[in-house]
C-alpha positions, -999 to +999 in steps of 0.1 A: +070-130-070+039-131-048+018-100-042+028-099-005+065-101-013+063-074-039+044-050-015+070-057+012+098-049-012+081-017-023+075-006+013+111-013+022+125+005-008+102+035-008+091+043+028+071+074+016+046+049+001+037+035+035+012+063+041-003+066+006-022+037-008-028+054-041+009+059-048+016+023-035-010+009-059+004+029-088+039+017-080+028-019-077+010-018-110+040-001-127+062-031-116+034-056-125+031-042-160+069-043-165+070-079-152+045-088-179+068-071-206+044-042-210+060-008-211+042+010-183+052+043-199+038+035-233+005+017-224-026+038-231-051+045-204-077+026-224-055-005-226-047-003-190-084-001-181-091-031-203-064-051-185-077-041-151-113-049-161-103-083-174-085-091-141-051-091-158-038-067-131-040-071-093-071-056-078-064-023-060-083-034-029-062-066-027-030-044-027-045-021+000-055-051+022-021-068+018-004-035+028-025-033+059-019-070+068+019-065+063+020-034+085+000-053+112+025-082+111+056-061+107+054-028+126+086-017+110+067-012+077+043+013+092+044+049+081+048+082+099+010+088+098+004+056+119+030+067+144+015+101+148-021+088+150-012+060+175+010+083+196-004+116+206-039+111+194-043+077+211-031+092+244-057+120+241-085+096+233-076+074+262-078+104+286-111+116+271-126+081+275-114+079+311-089+051+307-061+071+322-061+076+360 
């Protein structure tokens, strides 16, 4: 499964991860390790770091960027923090900048 498809699936299954990149990345890596037949609950931190350093795991920044791209393309995948930020705060900013008549 492609990175984009996996992230979409995670965001649909676990909406609370839409606002927390660290938890989303951890969840993604958990699935990725399991898909490679590595017990995510048994791997040592050192082994995990070696796999990450050797590019055997998806880069965290790639996961974050793909999440942002998905949320841009599919507004239904956006979290509550986005809705709050773009709702009340955006109205206030527009007034302060003189865009509102």
